LUMMIVEX-900127 format. One line per 5 residues: number of its first residue (from 1); for each residue x, y, z of N, C-alpha, C, CB. Coordinates in nm, 2 decimals. Each point is the difference from the previous one (the first is absolute). Glycine has a CB too. Layout:
<atoms>
NUM> X/Y/Z/X/Y/Z/X/Y/Z/X/Y/Z  ... .
</atoms>
This chain:
<atoms>
1> -1.15/5.66/13.11/0.07/-0.04/0.13/0.03/0.14/0.02/0.11/-0.25/-0.03  -0.12/0.28/0.14/0.06/0.12/0.09/0.14/0.01/0.05/-0.21/0.00/0.07  0.26/0.09/-0.02/0.14/-0.02/0.05/-0.06/-0.04/0.16/0.17/0.20/-0.17  -0.27/-0.15/0.23/0.02/-0.06/0.13/-0.06/-0.14/-0.02/0.00/0.22/0.12  -0.06/-0.27/-0.24/-0.03/-0.14/0.06/0.13/-0.12/-0.02/-0.27/0.05/-0.06 .
6> 0.38/0.03/-0.05/0.13/-0.05/-0.02/0.08/-0.01/0.13/-0.01/0.09/-0.22  0.03/0.01/0.29/0.06/0.04/0.11/-0.07/-0.08/0.12/0.06/0.21/-0.11  -0.18/-0.22/0.11/-0.07/-0.09/0.11/0.05/-0.19/-0.06/-0.26/0.22/0.04  0.25/-0.27/-0.15/0.04/-0.12/0.00/0.12/-0.02/0.01/-0.17/-0.05/-0.09  0.28/0.14/0.06/0.12/0.00/0.02/0.01/-0.03/0.19/0.04/0.18/-0.26 .
11> -0.10/-0.09/0.33/0.00/-0.03/0.15/-0.02/-0.11/0.04/-0.05/0.18/0.03  -0.07/-0.23/-0.08/-0.09/-0.12/0.02/0.14/-0.10/-0.05/-0.32/0.09/-0.05  0.37/-0.11/-0.05/0.10/-0.12/-0.03/0.11/0.01/0.10/-0.03/-0.01/-0.26  0.08/0.14/0.28/0.08/-0.02/0.11/0.01/-0.02/0.16/0.04/0.08/-0.18  -0.17/-0.06/0.18/-0.10/-0.04/0.15/0.00/-0.19/0.00/-0.22/0.26/-0.03 .
16> 0.20/-0.28/-0.09/-0.03/-0.17/-0.02/0.17/-0.03/0.04/-0.25/-0.03/-0.24  0.29/0.07/0.16/0.14/-0.07/-0.02/0.08/-0.02/0.12/0.01/0.11/-0.21  -0.03/0.01/0.30/0.07/0.02/0.14/-0.08/-0.07/0.09/0.11/0.21/-0.04  -0.24/-0.22/0.04/-0.10/-0.11/0.09/0.05/-0.15/-0.06/-0.25/0.17/0.02  0.27/-0.21/-0.14/0.03/-0.12/-0.03/0.15/-0.05/0.04/-0.18/0.03/-0.19 .
21> 0.26/0.05/0.20/0.13/-0.03/0.00/0.06/0.01/0.12/0.01/0.05/-0.20  -0.10/0.03/0.33/0.02/0.02/0.10/0.01/-0.15/0.13/-0.11/0.24/-0.12  0.03/-0.34/0.11/0.00/-0.11/0.08/0.15/-0.06/-0.05/-0.29/-0.04/0.01  0.33/-0.04/-0.13/0.15/-0.01/0.00/0.12/0.09/0.07/-0.10/-0.08/-0.18  0.06/0.22/0.12/0.12/0.07/0.07/-0.02/0.01/0.09/0.07/0.09/-0.11 .
26> -0.15/-0.11/0.21/0.01/-0.01/0.15/0.07/-0.10/0.04/-0.17/0.09/0.02  0.13/-0.20/-0.08/0.03/-0.12/0.04/0.16/-0.01/0.01/-0.23/-0.09/-0.12  0.29/0.09/0.02/0.13/0.00/-0.06/0.09/0.14/0.09/-0.12/-0.11/-0.29  0.04/0.19/0.31/0.07/0.11/0.10/-0.01/-0.06/0.13/-0.05/0.21/-0.13  -0.07/-0.23/0.18/0.06/-0.07/0.15/0.09/-0.13/0.00/-0.23/0.08/0.10 .
31> 0.22/-0.13/-0.19/0.08/-0.13/0.00/0.16/0.03/-0.02/-0.22/-0.14/-0.10  0.26/0.24/0.01/0.10/0.03/0.03/0.05/0.10/0.14/-0.02/-0.05/-0.26  -0.08/0.12/0.30/0.05/0.04/0.14/0.05/-0.07/0.09/-0.14/0.12/-0.02  0.06/-0.24/0.02/0.00/-0.13/0.12/0.14/-0.04/-0.05/-0.29/-0.10/0.04  0.30/0.07/-0.17/0.15/-0.08/0.01/0.10/0.11/0.00/-0.06/-0.21/-0.15 .
36> 0.06/0.33/0.15/0.11/0.10/0.04/0.03/0.01/0.12/-0.05/0.11/-0.16  -0.08/-0.10/0.22/0.01/-0.02/0.17/0.09/-0.11/0.05/-0.23/0.06/0.00  0.21/-0.20/-0.09/0.04/-0.12/0.06/0.14/0.02/-0.03/-0.20/-0.16/-0.03  0.22/0.22/-0.07/0.17/0.01/-0.05/0.07/0.08/0.06/-0.03/-0.03/-0.19  -0.04/0.16/0.23/0.08/0.07/0.09/0.01/-0.07/0.15/-0.07/0.23/-0.13 .
41> -0.01/-0.31/0.19/0.01/-0.05/0.13/0.10/-0.11/0.03/-0.22/0.07/0.00  0.20/-0.16/-0.15/0.11/-0.11/0.00/0.13/0.06/-0.05/-0.16/-0.18/-0.04  0.18/0.30/0.01/0.15/0.04/-0.10/0.04/-0.09/-0.11/0.09/0.08/0.20  -0.25/-0.15/-0.29/0.04/-0.08/-0.08/-0.03/0.13/-0.15/-0.08/-0.29/0.16  0.21/0.33/-0.24/-0.05/0.10/-0.09/0.02/-0.05/-0.12/0.03/0.17/0.13 .
46> -0.08/-0.33/-0.16/-0.01/-0.02/-0.14/-0.14/0.05/-0.09/0.16/-0.19/0.08  -0.12/0.24/-0.20/-0.09/0.09/-0.05/-0.12/-0.08/-0.07/0.20/0.17/-0.01  -0.15/-0.35/-0.01/-0.08/-0.04/-0.06/-0.14/-0.08/0.09/0.22/0.01/-0.17  -0.19/0.01/0.28/-0.09/-0.04/0.05/-0.14/0.03/0.03/0.18/-0.03/0.04  -0.20/0.15/-0.06/-0.11/0.12/-0.02/-0.08/-0.06/-0.13/0.17/0.23/0.08 .
51> -0.12/-0.29/-0.17/-0.05/-0.03/-0.11/-0.11/-0.09/-0.04/0.19/0.07/-0.01  -0.15/-0.19/0.07/-0.10/-0.13/-0.01/-0.11/0.02/0.09/0.19/-0.17/-0.03  -0.19/0.20/0.17/-0.11/0.03/0.03/-0.11/0.12/-0.03/0.14/-0.13/0.13  -0.06/0.23/-0.18/-0.11/0.10/-0.08/-0.07/-0.07/-0.11/0.15/0.20/0.05  -0.06/-0.26/-0.13/-0.10/-0.05/-0.10/-0.08/-0.13/0.02/0.16/0.12/-0.15 .
56> -0.14/-0.20/0.26/-0.08/-0.09/0.04/-0.16/0.10/0.05/0.24/-0.20/0.08  -0.18/0.28/0.01/-0.14/0.07/0.06/-0.08/0.08/-0.11/0.12/0.04/0.24  -0.04/0.03/-0.31/-0.11/0.05/-0.14/-0.04/-0.08/-0.08/0.10/0.17/-0.02  -0.04/-0.31/-0.02/-0.11/-0.09/-0.04/-0.10/-0.04/0.10/0.15/-0.08/-0.14  -0.13/0.06/0.24/-0.08/-0.06/0.08/-0.12/0.14/0.02/0.22/-0.20/0.12 .
61> -0.21/0.31/-0.11/-0.07/0.15/-0.01/-0.11/0.00/-0.16/0.26/0.14/0.15  -0.19/-0.18/-0.22/-0.06/-0.01/-0.13/-0.12/-0.12/-0.01/0.25/0.09/-0.10  -0.20/-0.20/0.14/-0.11/-0.10/0.04/-0.10/0.04/0.07/0.15/-0.15/0.00  -0.09/0.22/0.13/-0.13/0.04/0.07/-0.12/0.11/-0.03/0.18/-0.08/0.14  -0.09/0.18/-0.22/-0.07/0.14/-0.04/-0.04/-0.01/-0.14/0.15/0.14/0.16 .
66> -0.08/-0.23/-0.25/-0.02/0.00/-0.14/-0.14/-0.01/-0.02/0.20/-0.10/-0.04  -0.32/0.03/0.08/-0.14/0.01/-0.01/-0.04/0.15/-0.01/-0.02/-0.23/0.12  0.04/0.29/-0.02/-0.06/0.16/0.04/0.10/0.04/-0.09/-0.10/0.03/0.28  0.22/0.01/-0.33/0.06/0.04/-0.08/-0.10/0.00/-0.11/0.22/-0.05/0.10  -0.23/-0.07/-0.15/-0.09/-0.02/-0.15/-0.07/0.06/0.01/0.00/-0.17/-0.06 .
71> -0.11/0.17/0.19/-0.11/0.04/0.00/-0.03/0.17/-0.01/-0.01/-0.23/0.12  0.16/0.28/-0.06/-0.02/0.18/-0.02/0.03/0.03/-0.13/0.07/0.07/0.22  0.03/-0.16/-0.32/0.02/0.03/-0.09/-0.14/-0.04/-0.10/0.26/0.00/0.07  -0.32/-0.07/-0.06/-0.14/-0.03/-0.09/-0.07/0.11/0.02/-0.03/-0.24/0.03  0.02/0.30/0.09/-0.13/0.07/0.05/0.04/0.12/-0.12/-0.05/-0.07/0.33 .
76> 0.22/0.13/-0.29/0.03/0.14/-0.08/-0.02/-0.02/-0.13/0.16/0.07/0.14  -0.12/-0.22/-0.20/-0.03/0.02/-0.17/-0.15/0.00/-0.02/0.23/-0.14/-0.08  -0.31/0.09/0.15/-0.12/0.01/-0.01/-0.10/0.15/0.00/0.08/-0.24/0.10  0.00/0.30/-0.01/-0.03/0.13/0.00/0.05/0.08/-0.11/-0.02/-0.03/0.22  0.15/0.00/-0.26/0.01/0.08/-0.14/-0.07/-0.08/-0.12/0.24/0.09/0.08 .
81> -0.25/-0.19/-0.11/-0.08/-0.07/-0.11/-0.18/0.05/0.03/0.21/-0.25/-0.01  -0.27/0.32/0.12/-0.09/0.05/0.01/-0.02/0.10/-0.01/-0.01/-0.12/0.07  0.11/0.22/-0.11/0.03/0.12/-0.01/0.05/0.04/-0.13/0.03/-0.01/0.23  -0.02/-0.11/-0.34/0.02/0.09/-0.13/-0.06/0.05/-0.03/0.09/-0.09/-0.07  -0.26/0.06/0.04/-0.10/0.09/-0.02/0.03/0.15/-0.02/-0.10/-0.17/0.11 .
86> 0.13/0.20/0.05/0.05/0.14/0.05/0.12/0.06/-0.09/-0.06/-0.07/0.25  0.15/-0.04/-0.28/0.12/0.06/-0.03/-0.02/0.02/-0.18/0.16/-0.13/0.23  -0.24/0.08/-0.28/-0.05/0.03/-0.15/-0.04/0.11/-0.03/-0.06/-0.17/-0.01  -0.04/0.19/0.11/-0.08/0.17/-0.04/0.09/0.08/0.02/-0.22/-0.02/0.08 .
</atoms>
C-alpha cells in the first residue's frame, strides 16, 4: 500500500462525505436564512422559532435524498472492498 494510494483514499472519503452531507446542509441553511429574513421583517426575535422548521425540513430532506445518499455510500464502500487486494500487496 503506497503513500499515494492512502492519500487518494482519504481524499475520496472526504469528497464523498462532503457530497453526501451537502443536500441536507443546504436545505437547513436555506430554511434558516428564510426564517431569519422573516424574523427581521416582522421583528419577532424569538430564538426557538428557527428550530422546529429546520428540524422538519431536515427530516424531509433526509427522506427525499436518503436513497441517493445511501447509494453513494454503498458505491464508495464497494470501491473500497474491491481495492482490498491492492492494499494487501
